[in-house]
BAKE-152392 format. One record per atom (N, C-alpha, C): residue in one letter; x, y, z. Coordinates in steps of 0.02 Angstrom, whole numbers, padded with zeros to 5 digits, always signed. Layout:
BEGIN
AXYZ...
This chain:
BEGIN
M+00334+00291-00056M+00313+00274-00123M+00318+00335-00167S+00354+00330-00220S+00360+00385-00268S+00309+00375-00323D+00269+00425-00336D+00217+00420-00387D+00217+00484-00428R+00249+00483-00484R+00254+00542-00526R+00193+00551-00572Q+00147+00502-00572Q+00087+00507-00613Q+00033+00550-00580S+00030+00550-00515S-00023+00585-00479S-00015+00660-00483K-00071+00694-00494K-00071+00767-00498K-00103+00799-00437T-00139+00759-00397T-00172+00785-00337T-00163+00735-00280I-00176+00758-00220I-00174+00714-00162I-00227+00660-00168A-00286+00678-00193A-00339+00629-00202A-00317+00573-00250E-00286+00592-00305E-00264+00542-00353E-00209+00498-00322Y-00164+00528-00286Y-00111+00490-00252Y-00142+00439-00204A-00191+00460-00164A-00223+00416-00116A-00259+00359-00151V-00294+00374-00206V-00329+00322-00243V-00280+00272-00273R-00227+00296-00304R-00177+00251-00333R-00144+00208-00280R-00131+00237-00223R-00101+00199-00168R-00150+00145-00143W-00214+00163-00136W-00265+00115-00116W-00269+00057-00165L-00270+00074-00230L-00273+00022-00282L-00213-00025-00278M-00154+00003-00269M-00094-00037-00263M-00099-00084-00202N-00121-00058-00146N-00128-00098-00085N-00180-00153-00092Q-00229-00143-00136Q-00281-00193-00149Q-00258-00245-00200G-00200-00235-00230G-00173-00283-00278G-00190-00271-00351F-00218-00212-00366F-00234-00197-00436F-00169-00186-00476V-00166-00216-00535V-00110-00206-00580V-00133-00154-00631M-00108-00093-00625M-00136-00037-00662M-00127-00041-00738E-00084-00084-00763E-00077-00089-00835E-00139-00118-00868Y-00185-00147-00828Y-00246-00175-00855Y-00306-00129-00847F-00297-00070-00819F-00352-00025-00804F-00336+00046-00828T-00389+00086-00835T-00384+00157-00849T-00413+00194-00790L-00376+00242-00764L-00400+00281-00707L-00411+00353-00729T-00471+00379-00715T-00485+00450-00728T-00509+00481-00663M-00487+00543-00653M-00505+00579-00592M-00550+00638-00609D-00597+00651-00564D-00641+00710-00568D-00648+00736-00497G-00603+00782-00478G-00602+00806-00409G-00578+00751-00364N-00619+00733-00315N-00602+00680-00267N-00630+00612-00288K-00662+00608-00346K-00689+00545-00371K-00645+00516-00426A-00637+00451-00423A-00598+00416-00474A-00642+00362-00506T-00633+00354-00571T-00667+00300-00606T-00614+00253-00633L-00618+00191-00614L-00572+00139-00636L-00609+00098-00687K-00581+00090-00747K-00615+00055-00801K-00570-00002-00825D-00600-00061-00834D-00561-00117-00859D-00570-00125-00934R-00538-00174-00962R-00539-00184-01035R-00606-00207-01061N-00650-00231-01016N-00718-00251-01035N-00767-00193-01032G-00745-00135-01006G-00788-00078-01000G-00822-00073-00932D-00809-00120-00888D-00837-00118-00820D-00801-00063-00781T-00838-00030-00736T-00809+00025-00698T-00819+00016-00623L-00775+00049-00587L-00778+00052-00514L-00766+00124-00496T-00810+00153-00455T-00801+00222-00433T-00774+00224-00363L-00719+00260-00354L-00687+00268-00289L-00688+00341-00270V-00693+00354-00205V-00697+00422-00180V-00643+00431-00126Y-00607+00486-00130Y-00559+00505-00078Y-00594+00553-00031D-00596+00536+00033D-00625+00580+00084D-00568+00617+00118S-00564+00682+00106S-00508+00722+00132S-00512+00731+00208H-00571+00723+00237H-00578+00731+00309H-00550+00671+00347T-00565+00611+00322T-00540+00550+00354T-00476+00524+00322K-00456+00556+00267K-00396+00536+00230K-00400+00462+00209S-00459+00443+00184S-00469+00373+00164S-00504+00369+00096V-00498+00311+00065V-00529+00299+00000V-00582+00245+00010Y-00640+00254-00021Y-00692+00203-00016Y-00726+00196-00083E-00758+00138-00092E-00795+00122-00153E-00864+00154-00148Q-00884+00190-00201Q-00950+00221-00203Q-01000+00169-00227E-01054+00162-00191E-01107+00115-00209E-01151+00145-00263G-01177+00101-00306G-01226+00121-00355G-01197+00150-00414
């Protein structure tokens, strides 16, 4: 998968996870802060995702 938008490994992993989950990114805004990503939809609802560099996995942050 070629992804020229990602600037970090964490962002690449999050974008790949979103794609695998079926998210169509043209409907969302993604912002990164270190290993945390905030996905925002057009209604203003957000989802926080975290990239764990030890397990090389992405998970949804609760709360």
